All heavy atoms as an XYZ file, in Angstrom:
755
protein
N     -79.386     21.734    -28.574
C     -80.332     21.996    -29.562
C     -81.435     20.832    -29.511
O     -80.993     19.676    -29.546
C     -79.691     22.011    -30.776
C     -78.220     21.613    -30.687
C     -77.966     21.636    -29.244
N     -82.616     21.216    -29.600
C     -83.695     20.180    -29.656
C     -83.784     19.567    -31.057
O     -83.611     20.342    -31.992
C     -84.903     20.834    -29.277
C     -85.086     21.245    -27.828
C     -86.434     21.888    -27.675
N     -87.064     21.395    -26.522
C     -88.289     21.546    -26.187
N     -89.138     22.241    -26.918
N     -88.802     21.126    -25.129
N     -84.124     18.370    -31.185
C     -84.312     17.764    -32.374
C     -85.671     18.084    -32.777
O     -86.704     17.938    -32.048
C     -84.268     16.159    -32.264
C     -84.279     15.482    -33.494
C     -84.046     13.995    -33.293
C     -84.357     13.208    -34.512
N     -84.137     11.802    -34.501
N     -85.904     18.417    -34.012
C     -87.259     18.793    -34.511
C     -88.059     17.564    -34.871
O     -87.489     16.634    -35.423
C     -87.127     19.567    -35.876
C     -86.517     21.031    -35.508
C     -86.535     21.862    -36.839
N     -87.974     21.994    -37.246
C     -88.577     23.081    -37.519
N     -87.905     24.122    -37.376
N     -89.779     23.217    -38.035
N     -89.324     17.596    -34.451
C     -90.187     16.429    -34.780
C     -91.272     16.825    -35.814
O     -91.686     18.023    -35.894
C     -90.799     16.024    -33.522
C     -89.918     15.764    -32.344
C     -89.694     14.258    -32.266
N     -88.908     14.047    -31.030
C     -87.907     13.116    -31.053
N     -87.708     12.394    -32.025
N     -87.173     12.946    -30.049
N     -91.742     15.933    -36.455
C     -92.872     16.072    -37.400
C     -94.105     15.600    -36.711
O     -94.113     14.520    -36.200
C     -92.637     15.402    -38.699
C     -91.916     16.150    -39.615
C     -91.966     15.488    -41.037
N     -91.113     16.180    -41.847
C     -91.548     16.821    -42.889
N     -92.909     16.961    -43.210
N     -90.687     17.500    -43.617
N     -95.171     16.411    -36.824
C     -96.466     15.950    -36.363
C     -97.460     16.040    -37.548
O     -97.516     17.084    -38.157
C     -96.980     16.844    -35.242
C     -96.037     16.655    -33.980
C     -98.456     16.448    -34.827
C     -96.397     17.622    -32.892
N     -98.236     15.075    -37.734
C     -99.297     14.947    -38.823
C    -100.604     15.142    -38.180
O    -101.068     14.412    -37.290
C     -99.210     13.650    -39.560
C     -97.810     13.385    -40.201
N     -97.656     13.847    -41.488
C     -96.778     12.811    -39.776
C     -96.407     13.508    -41.749
N     -95.772     12.919    -40.765
N    -101.311     16.308    -38.589
C    -102.628     16.593    -38.105
C    -103.665     16.121    -39.082
O    -103.675     16.469    -40.307
C    -102.686     18.071    -37.887
C    -104.063     18.681    -37.519
C    -104.297     18.119    -36.012
C    -104.053     20.087    -37.439
N    -104.375     15.304    -38.632
C    -105.594     14.714    -39.368
C    -106.873     15.082    -38.780
O    -107.112     14.871    -37.723
C    -105.480     13.179    -39.553
C    -104.181     12.730    -40.076
C    -106.681     12.724    -40.281
C    -103.911     11.320    -39.936
N    -107.778     15.798    -39.640
C    -108.994     16.381    -39.164
C    -110.109     16.109    -40.139
O    -109.817     16.367    -41.367
C    -108.921     17.787    -38.888
O    -110.053     18.337    -38.458
N    -111.294     15.708    -39.694
C    -112.412     15.510    -40.746
C    -112.955     16.879    -41.094
O    -113.823     17.004    -42.032
C    -113.479     14.753    -40.007
C    -113.211     13.350    -39.941
C    -114.360     12.501    -39.373
N    -114.260     12.475    -37.897
C    -115.224     12.173    -37.307
N    -116.455     11.758    -37.764
N    -115.170     12.207    -35.915
N    -112.648     17.961    -40.366
C    -113.239     19.249    -40.554
C    -112.116     20.370    -40.591
O    -111.034     20.112    -40.014
C    -114.217     19.634    -39.480
C    -115.241     18.615    -39.188
N    -116.410     18.435    -39.889
C    -115.255     17.662    -38.216
C    -117.112     17.490    -39.434
N    -116.456     16.962    -38.449
N    -112.353     21.405    -41.377
C    -111.394     22.517    -41.394
C    -111.210     22.990    -39.832
O    -112.264     23.051    -39.079
C    -111.994     23.541    -42.276
C    -113.061     22.902    -42.968
C    -113.489     21.737    -42.208
N    -110.044     23.474    -39.533
C    -109.921     24.066    -38.102
C    -110.513     25.439    -38.053
O    -110.397     26.295    -38.945
C    -108.386     24.126    -37.771
C    -107.741     22.691    -37.731
C    -108.175     24.719    -36.483
C    -106.360     22.758    -37.636
N    -111.380     25.596    -37.029
C    -112.000     26.866    -36.710
C    -111.509     27.465    -35.360
O    -111.626     26.646    -34.434
C    -113.508     26.663    -36.720
C    -114.171     26.228    -37.958
C    -115.615     26.053    -37.834
C    -116.054     25.104    -38.882
N    -116.742     23.894    -38.328
N    -111.221     28.635    -35.389
C    -110.757     29.257    -34.086
C    -111.982     29.796    -33.407
O    -112.706     30.649    -34.013
C    -109.797     30.351    -34.348
C    -109.379     31.052    -33.120
C    -108.467     32.261    -33.501
O    -107.709     32.228    -34.457
O    -108.579     33.312    -32.675
N    -112.320     29.180    -32.245
C    -113.552     29.635    -31.544
C    -113.282     29.308    -30.106
O    -112.690     28.340    -29.731
C    -114.684     28.787    -32.049
C    -116.092     29.403    -31.564
C    -117.147     28.660    -32.388
O    -117.080     28.513    -33.580
N    -118.123     28.172    -31.638
N    -113.794     30.258    -29.194
C    -113.492     30.020    -27.766
C    -114.160     28.788    -27.182
O    -113.596     28.146    -26.418
C    -114.006     31.303    -26.942
C    -113.580     31.437    -25.523
C    -112.094     31.475    -25.374
O    -111.445     32.203    -26.150
N    -111.548     30.740    -24.451
N    -115.293     28.523    -27.618
C    -116.007     27.304    -27.165
C    -116.633     26.469    -28.424
O    -116.777     26.982    -29.499
C    -117.243     27.663    -26.371
C    -116.872     28.605    -24.979
C    -117.063     29.908    -24.973
C    -116.240     27.917    -23.948
C    -116.736     30.577    -23.942
C    -115.940     28.526    -22.860
C    -116.116     29.927    -22.741
N    -116.777     25.282    -28.090
C    -117.252     24.428    -29.235
C    -118.718     24.304    -29.247
O    -119.324     23.273    -29.912
C    -116.602     23.012    -29.175
C    -117.034     22.110    -28.059
O    -117.661     22.755    -27.184
O    -116.691     20.890    -28.031
N    -119.352     25.118    -28.640
C    -120.952     25.196    -28.778
C    -121.468     26.761    -28.848
O    -120.609     27.593    -28.779
C    -121.523     24.682    -27.413
O    -121.084     25.489    -26.277
C    -121.243     23.244    -27.170
N    -122.674     26.873    -29.094
C    -123.202     28.160    -29.258
C    -123.267     28.875    -27.859
O    -123.441     28.104    -26.872
C    -124.696     28.129    -29.750
C    -125.284     29.434    -30.140
N    -125.942     30.298    -29.185
C    -125.295     30.134    -31.320
C    -126.303     31.204    -29.766
N    -125.930     31.247    -31.061
N    -123.200     30.009    -27.751
C    -123.181     30.793    -26.474
C    -124.396     30.649    -25.676
O    -124.369     30.811    -24.510
C    -122.874     32.398    -26.688
C    -123.975     33.013    -27.394
C    -123.622     34.486    -27.737
O    -122.405     34.852    -27.617
N    -124.535     35.223    -28.146
N    -125.628     30.243    -26.235
C    -126.832     29.955    -25.564
C    -126.592     28.894    -24.512
O    -127.178     28.934    -23.438
C    -127.870     29.576    -26.518
C    -128.506     30.549    -27.298
O    -128.077     31.799    -27.008
O    -129.301     30.399    -28.182
N    -125.631     27.942    -24.709
C    -125.398     26.925    -23.888
C    -124.692     27.235    -22.499
O    -124.559     26.644    -21.573
C    -124.701     25.714    -24.484
C    -125.625     25.103    -25.443
C    -125.457     25.182    -26.782
C    -126.732     24.163    -25.184
N    -126.481     24.277    -27.458
C    -127.277     23.791    -26.514
C    -127.298     23.706    -23.989
C    -128.318     22.975    -26.669
C    -128.404     22.819    -24.160
C    -128.958     22.397    -25.377
N    -123.950     28.453    -22.679
C    -123.159     28.880    -21.506
C    -123.909     29.650    -20.432
O    -123.370     29.872    -19.339
C    -122.023     29.885    -22.105
C    -121.196     29.381    -23.211
S    -120.355     27.828    -22.616
C    -119.996     27.235    -24.178
N    -125.288     29.919    -20.695
C    -125.997     30.618    -19.726
C    -126.512     29.722    -18.659
O    -127.092     28.701    -18.883
C    -127.243     31.301    -20.433
C    -126.715     32.390    -21.377
S    -128.131     33.094    -22.145
C    -129.216     33.754    -20.862
N    -126.305     30.059    -17.353
C    -126.939     29.347    -16.240
C    -128.322     29.857    -15.936
O    -128.657     30.972    -16.514
C    -126.054     29.279    -15.039
C    -125.765     30.683    -14.455
O    -126.447     31.619    -14.860
O    -124.988     30.795    -13.536
N    -128.996     29.291    -15.164
C    -130.373     29.811    -14.828
C    -130.538     31.142    -14.212
O    -131.442     31.869    -14.446
C    -131.114     28.620    -13.941
C    -131.432     27.273    -14.509
C    -132.059     26.435    -13.514
C    -132.285     27.505    -15.676
N    -129.397     31.599    -13.451
C    -129.298     32.885    -12.841
C    -129.379     33.882    -13.924
O    -129.941     34.921    -13.871
C    -128.202     33.042    -11.882
O    -128.360     31.854    -10.908
C    -128.238     34.293    -11.198
N    -128.289     33.698    -14.984
C    -128.185     34.609    -16.096
C    -129.497     34.619    -16.849
O    -129.971     35.749    -17.260
C    -127.022     34.176    -16.940
N    -130.159     33.488    -17.026
C    -131.489     33.477    -17.839
C    -132.386     34.432    -17.173
O    -133.227     35.112    -17.789
C    -131.884     32.094    -18.008
S    -130.783     30.970    -18.985
N    -132.551     34.209    -15.868
C    -133.546     35.008    -15.088
C    -133.223     36.465    -15.086
O    -134.199     37.267    -15.340
C    -133.680     34.453    -13.611
C    -134.797     35.143    -12.901
C    -136.174     34.879    -13.453
O    -136.475     33.739    -13.752
N    -136.931     35.918    -13.641
N    -131.997     36.787    -15.079
C    -131.604     38.234    -15.075
C    -131.977     38.850    -16.486
O    -132.544     39.975    -16.644
C    -130.022     38.287    -14.978
C    -129.437     39.561    -14.585
C    -128.146     39.737    -14.098
N    -127.192     38.839    -14.923
C    -126.563     37.804    -14.388
N    -126.713     37.361    -13.161
N    -125.741     37.099    -15.199
N    -131.704     38.086    -17.536
C    -132.149     38.550    -18.818
C    -133.599     38.817    -18.977
O    -134.074     39.792    -19.463
C    -131.599     37.509    -20.017
C    -130.116     37.756    -20.005
C    -132.147     37.940    -21.331
C    -129.322     36.687    -20.989
N    -134.418     37.798    -18.522
C    -135.908     37.870    -18.422
C    -136.322     39.110    -17.693
O    -137.301     39.672    -18.095
C    -136.443     36.648    -17.806
C    -137.915     36.455    -18.104
C    -138.345     35.052    -17.793
C    -139.845     34.847    -18.164
N    -140.240     33.471    -17.872
N    -135.765     39.393    -16.466
C    -136.031     40.487    -15.751
C    -135.802     41.820    -16.430
O    -136.476     42.840    -16.153
C    -135.340     40.530    -14.391
C    -135.678     39.287    -13.428
O    -136.752     38.697    -13.809
O    -134.961     38.950    -12.532
N    -134.889     41.791    -17.338
C    -134.562     43.091    -18.093
C    -135.415     43.134    -19.410
O    -135.101     44.012    -20.210
C    -133.100     43.140    -18.465
C    -132.157     43.259    -17.208
S    -130.423     43.473    -17.585
C    -129.950     42.127    -18.598
N    -136.374     42.260    -19.544
C    -137.240     42.367    -20.754
C    -136.966     41.350    -21.868
O    -137.482     41.465    -22.900
N    -135.898     40.622    -21.687
C    -135.345     39.657    -22.739
C    -136.231     38.391    -22.681
O    -137.288     38.207    -21.983
N    -135.759     37.432    -23.540
C    -136.481     36.212    -23.696
C    -136.281     35.266    -22.507
O    -137.110     34.433    -22.245
C    -135.936     35.577    -24.881
C    -136.870     34.484    -25.518
C    -136.372     34.045    -26.896
O    -136.176     34.838    -27.776
O    -136.152     32.870    -27.078
N    -135.279     35.399    -21.721
C    -135.003     34.434    -20.703
C    -134.044     33.303    -21.120
O    -133.141     33.482    -21.722
N    -134.685     32.105    -20.703
C    -133.931     30.863    -21.115
C    -133.868     30.654    -22.583
O    -134.971     30.645    -23.220
C    -134.539     29.720    -20.395
C    -133.718     28.535    -20.369
C    -134.416     27.453    -19.505
N    -133.595     26.310    -19.070
C    -133.983     25.353    -18.281
N    -135.115     25.212    -17.946
N    -133.034     24.417    -17.926
N    -132.841     30.432    -23.260
C    -132.737     30.155    -24.719
C    -133.512     28.899    -25.067
O    -133.676     28.034    -24.263
C    -131.207     29.889    -24.942
C    -130.407     30.536    -23.852
C    -131.413     30.465    -22.705
N    -134.098     28.962    -26.291
C    -134.948     27.881    -26.732
C    -134.117     26.527    -26.822
O    -134.640     25.530    -26.541
C    -135.331     28.175    -28.265
C    -136.469     29.093    -28.296
C    -137.018     29.391    -29.598
N    -137.517     30.617    -29.818
C    -136.978     31.662    -30.502
N    -135.893     31.417    -31.185
N    -137.445     32.866    -30.501
N    -132.848     26.632    -27.043
C    -131.954     25.443    -27.025
C    -132.115     24.701    -25.711
O    -132.210     23.523    -25.552
C    -130.446     25.763    -27.457
C    -130.257     26.098    -28.774
C    -128.818     26.441    -28.989
N    -128.435     26.462    -30.332
C    -128.349     27.575    -31.146
N    -128.832     28.695    -30.670
N    -127.945     27.481    -32.385
N    -131.875     25.629    -24.619
C    -131.910     25.009    -23.343
C    -133.381     24.457    -22.947
O    -133.407     23.511    -22.170
C    -131.443     26.027    -22.261
C    -129.908     26.382    -22.350
C    -129.483     27.023    -21.163
O    -130.127     27.209    -20.209
N    -128.279     27.750    -21.244
N    -134.267     25.197    -23.335
C    -135.664     24.805    -23.032
C    -135.933     23.314    -23.672
O    -136.587     22.535    -23.033
C    -136.621     25.831    -23.670
C    -136.810     27.082    -22.967
C    -137.520     26.970    -21.454
O    -138.198     25.947    -21.198
O    -137.223     27.786    -20.588
N    -135.644     23.096    -24.889
C    -135.820     21.916    -25.536
C    -135.084     20.952    -24.806
O    -135.584     19.669    -24.642
C    -135.343     21.932    -27.033
C    -136.361     22.687    -27.919
C    -136.074     22.394    -29.484
N    -134.790     22.811    -29.721
C    -134.382     23.930    -30.290
N    -135.270     24.876    -30.476
N    -133.171     24.103    -30.586
N    -133.829     21.158    -24.617
C    -132.995     20.032    -23.750
C    -133.524     19.739    -22.381
O    -133.651     18.551    -22.026
C    -131.525     20.663    -23.646
C    -130.580     19.690    -23.112
C    -130.049     18.691    -23.977
C    -130.171     19.687    -21.907
C    -129.144     17.770    -23.594
C    -129.209     18.780    -21.424
C    -128.748     17.794    -22.286
N    -133.913     20.814    -21.666
C    -134.582     20.589    -20.394
C    -135.873     19.733    -20.382
O    -136.298     18.968    -19.559
C    -134.821     21.901    -19.632
N    -136.631     19.902    -21.528
C    -137.904     19.180    -21.673
C    -137.742     17.765    -22.097
O    -138.722     17.058    -22.190
N    -136.579     17.501    -22.418
C    -136.369     16.028    -22.974
C    -135.983     15.088    -21.861
O    -134.897     15.352    -21.109
C    -135.240     16.041    -24.081
S    -134.802     14.567    -24.751
N    -136.699     14.050    -21.587
C    -136.325     13.151    -20.623
C    -135.629     11.949    -21.052
O    -135.032     11.189    -20.115
C    -137.684     12.592    -19.895
O    -138.416     12.094    -20.928
N    -135.475     11.730    -22.249
C    -134.736     10.599    -22.806
C    -133.241     10.835    -22.902
O    -132.827     11.848    -23.646
C    -135.395     10.131    -24.098
S    -134.531      8.899    -25.023
N    -132.420     10.072    -22.297
C    -130.943     10.408    -22.392
C    -130.364     10.176    -23.726
O    -129.476     10.820    -24.144
C    -130.183      9.515    -21.285
C    -130.164      8.097    -21.681
C    -131.095      7.111    -21.393
C    -129.238      7.426    -22.449
N    -130.596      5.847    -21.771
C    -129.534      6.004    -22.540
C    -128.011      7.831    -23.154
C    -128.781      5.126    -23.265
C    -127.371      6.820    -23.923
C    -127.720      5.500    -23.973
N    -130.992      9.291    -24.578
C    -130.546      9.186    -25.956
C    -130.718     10.411    -26.791
O    -129.892     10.891    -27.537
C    -131.116      7.888    -26.600
C    -130.633      6.683    -26.032
C    -131.231      5.444    -26.780
C    -130.716      4.150    -26.346
N    -131.210      3.029    -26.869
N    -131.925     11.041    -26.663
C    -132.205     12.285    -27.278
C    -131.325     13.347    -26.874
O    -130.888     14.228    -27.537
C    -133.695     12.565    -27.073
C    -134.710     11.738    -27.828
C    -136.104     12.165    -27.713
O    -136.416     13.454    -27.743
O    -137.051     11.347    -27.440
N    -131.145     13.490    -25.473
C    -130.145     14.472    -25.030
C    -128.747     14.185    -25.551
O    -128.164     15.373    -25.949
C    -130.221     14.360    -23.388
C    -131.308     14.959    -22.783
C    -131.192     14.887    -21.264
N    -132.187     15.670    -20.693
C    -131.967     16.530    -19.671
N    -130.726     16.573    -19.156
N    -132.919     17.329    -19.273
N    -128.257     13.140    -25.547
C    -126.955     12.873    -26.188
C    -126.986     13.228    -27.671
O    -126.101     13.887    -28.081
C    -126.613     11.382    -25.984
C    -125.215     11.080    -26.423
C    -124.175     11.746    -25.583
N    -122.923     11.736    -26.118
C    -122.096     12.664    -26.106
N    -122.313     13.808    -25.464
N    -120.946     12.598    -26.719
N    -127.963     13.020    -28.384
C    -127.956     13.428    -29.775
C    -128.099     14.989    -29.924
O    -127.479     15.441    -30.759
C    -129.275     12.868    -30.556
C    -129.351     12.920    -31.940
C    -128.148     12.306    -32.628
O    -127.691     11.250    -32.343
O    -127.639     12.927    -33.689
N    -128.733     15.634    -29.003
C    -128.696     16.973    -29.119
C    -127.317     17.537    -28.870
O    -126.899     18.399    -29.458
C    -129.719     17.563    -27.967
O    -131.097     17.085    -28.283
C    -129.663     19.132    -27.922
N    -126.635     17.010    -27.859
C    -125.260     17.410    -27.524
C    -124.313     17.277    -28.865
O    -123.588     18.231    -29.187
C    -124.715     16.677    -26.362
C    -125.465     17.081    -25.034
C    -123.197     16.915    -26.204
C    -125.187     16.174    -23.981
N    -124.442     16.136    -29.471
C    -123.700     15.780    -30.741
C    -123.969     16.821    -31.795
O    -123.106     17.390    -32.423
C    -123.932     14.394    -31.170
C    -123.375     13.490    -30.174
C    -123.302     14.243    -32.632
C    -123.795     12.022    -30.378
N    -125.277     17.156    -31.949
C    -125.730     18.110    -33.029
C    -125.277     19.563    -32.716
O    -124.936     20.265    -33.733
C    -127.273     18.098    -33.271
C    -127.765     16.767    -33.881
C    -129.281     16.725    -33.894
O    -129.889     17.645    -33.453
N    -129.729     15.630    -34.415
N    -125.246     19.902    -31.477
C    -125.013     21.320    -31.014
C    -123.503     21.596    -31.141
O    -123.064     22.809    -31.096
C    -125.570     21.627    -29.709
C    -127.066     21.744    -29.759
C    -127.574     22.962    -30.634
O    -126.893     24.050    -30.678
O    -128.615     22.868    -31.196
N    -122.609     20.578    -31.016
C    -121.196     20.884    -31.099
C    -120.752     21.349    -32.380
O    -121.243     20.983    -33.470
C    -120.453     19.613    -30.684
C    -120.640     19.269    -29.324
C    -119.563     18.312    -28.590
N    -118.120     18.967    -28.851
C    -117.212     18.461    -29.422
N    -117.335     17.246    -30.017
N    -116.035     18.904    -29.543
N    -119.864     22.363    -32.466
C    -119.177     22.776    -33.616
C    -117.877     22.044    -33.828
O    -116.933     22.212    -33.118
C    -118.928     24.378    -33.545
C    -118.280     24.918    -34.787
C    -120.216     25.049    -33.206
N    -117.915     21.257    -34.887
C    -116.660     20.390    -35.165
C    -115.480     21.178    -35.644
O    -115.671     22.297    -36.296
C    -117.196     19.319    -36.159
N    -114.412     20.803    -35.265
C    -113.098     21.439    -35.681
C    -112.694     22.525    -34.958
O    -111.841     23.320    -35.448
N    -113.212     22.918    -33.810
C    -112.987     24.111    -33.141
C    -111.736     23.939    -32.132
O    -111.531     22.907    -31.465
C    -114.187     24.644    -32.279
O    -114.478     23.650    -31.331
C    -115.292     25.146    -33.175
N    -110.875     24.969    -32.173
C    -109.792     25.037    -31.048
C    -109.718     26.453    -30.704
O    -110.270     27.410    -31.288
C    -108.388     24.620    -31.678
C    -108.003     25.552    -32.717
C    -108.454     23.240    -32.102
C    -106.523     25.349    -33.216
N    -109.283     26.591    -29.459
C    -109.350     28.031    -28.802
C    -108.239     28.892    -29.328
O    -107.200     28.379    -29.856
C    -109.018     27.835    -27.202
O    -107.772     27.307    -27.023
C    -110.101     26.854    -26.472
N    -108.470     30.168    -29.255
C    -107.458     31.211    -29.793
C    -106.104     30.927    -29.133
O    -105.092     31.053    -29.800
C    -108.127     32.445    -29.454
C    -109.547     32.262    -29.358
C    -109.665     30.986    -28.841
N    -105.997     30.655    -27.944
C    -104.763     30.396    -27.213
C    -103.895     29.224    -27.890
O    -102.718     29.323    -27.930
C    -105.027     30.000    -25.732
N    -104.667     28.271    -28.363
C    -103.888     27.163    -29.036
C    -103.531     27.488    -30.513
O    -102.706     26.941    -31.057
C    -104.737     25.859    -29.001
C    -104.878     25.280    -27.700
C    -105.911     24.141    -27.798
C    -103.556     24.713    -27.137
N    -104.366     28.344    -31.111
C    -104.222     28.600    -32.567
C    -103.297     29.698    -32.925
O    -102.619     29.598    -33.832
C    -105.584     28.846    -33.115
C    -105.752     28.846    -34.654
C    -105.536     27.587    -35.219
C    -105.918     29.898    -35.343
C    -105.611     27.546    -36.660
C    -106.050     29.943    -36.768
C    -105.815     28.673    -37.256
O    -105.979     28.647    -38.680
N    -103.203     30.758    -32.101
C    -102.506     31.947    -32.471
C    -101.143     31.939    -31.874
O    -100.658     31.143    -31.055
C    -103.283     33.161    -31.914
C    -104.637     33.383    -32.441
C    -105.158     34.754    -31.927
N    -106.621     34.782    -32.302
C    -107.301     35.749    -31.812
N    -106.951     36.593    -31.004
N    -108.587     35.764    -32.208
N    -100.374     32.921    -32.404
C     -98.950     33.306    -31.725
C     -97.866     32.419    -32.417
O     -98.152     31.567    -33.239
N     -96.820     32.738    -32.001
C     -95.570     32.082    -32.526
C     -95.487     30.664    -32.305
O     -94.839     29.937    -32.913
C     -94.296     32.901    -32.184
C     -93.133     32.540    -33.003
C     -91.910     33.329    -32.702
O     -91.984     34.563    -32.955
O     -90.886     32.785    -32.131
N     -96.052     30.227    -31.089
C     -96.085     28.762    -30.784
C     -97.346     28.165    -31.094
O     -97.661     27.014    -30.661
C     -95.619     28.650    -29.466
C     -94.222     29.063    -29.046
C     -93.169     28.375    -29.929
O     -93.238     27.211    -29.988
N     -92.285     29.122    -30.511
N     -98.224     28.826    -31.719
C     -99.627     28.246    -32.035
C     -99.732     27.177    -33.099
O     -98.736     27.135    -33.989
N    -100.807     26.595    -33.207
C    -100.951     25.565    -34.244
C    -100.942     26.179    -35.668
O    -100.371     25.610    -36.618
C    -102.302     24.926    -33.941
C    -102.718     23.747    -34.915
C    -101.593     22.692    -34.868
C    -103.965     23.183    -34.642
N    -101.549     27.388    -35.804
C    -101.502     27.945    -37.157
C    -100.198     28.305    -37.694
O     -99.714     28.103    -38.686
C    -102.327     29.329    -37.143
C    -102.493     29.848    -38.483
O    -102.770     29.028    -39.528
N    -102.304     31.167    -38.631
N     -99.240     28.788    -36.635
C     -97.840     29.084    -36.990
C     -97.091     27.850    -37.277
O     -96.326     27.687    -38.244
C     -97.345     29.725    -35.740
C     -95.744     30.062    -35.771
C     -95.119     31.053    -36.519
C     -94.641     29.246    -35.334
N     -93.980     31.107    -36.426
C     -93.559     29.947    -35.611
C     -94.675     28.039    -34.442
C     -92.288     29.503    -35.282
C     -93.463     27.555    -34.215
C     -92.258     28.210    -34.521
N     -97.397     26.852    -36.593
C     -96.710     25.487    -36.827
C     -97.099     24.992    -38.117
O     -96.320     24.362    -38.850
C     -96.965     24.475    -35.678
N     -98.333     24.952    -38.524
C     -98.865     24.447    -39.747
C     -98.256     25.215    -40.958
O     -97.855     24.638    -41.943
C    -100.320     24.553    -39.908
C    -100.981     23.571    -38.914
C    -100.844     24.262    -41.306
C    -102.450     23.699    -38.779
N     -98.105     26.596    -40.877
C     -97.668     27.372    -41.928
C     -96.119     27.217    -42.173
O     -95.608     27.577    -43.162
C     -98.096     28.699    -41.889
C     -99.512     28.839    -42.061
C    -100.111     30.286    -42.003
O     -99.294     31.239    -41.973
O    -101.294     30.430    -42.043
N     -95.418     26.771    -41.063
C     -93.942     26.682    -41.355
C     -93.615     25.519    -42.072
O     -93.438     24.688    -42.667
C     -93.218     26.442    -39.919
C     -93.307     27.846    -39.251
C     -92.520     27.780    -38.003
N     -91.094     27.886    -38.359
C     -90.122     27.376    -37.589
N     -90.379     26.554    -36.589
N     -88.882     27.578    -37.930
């Protein structure tokens, strides 16, 4: 039998179950943007346009920090009998 261990989870933010820690606009590559534009859509998301137009690495880094969603973990880590939510509620 395994010895049970205690783990203390400390977080500045409530845990949020989300597949990625950013908005889906950041997941589109240029090919996908062009395909959307060809189908009558907007094309490249505004978030990506602003980021591409910024030449200062400090501003780019600040944008990355602002766009991240704090406290996110993937569903694979959160759900199920061995997931984090299960462990917390036990």
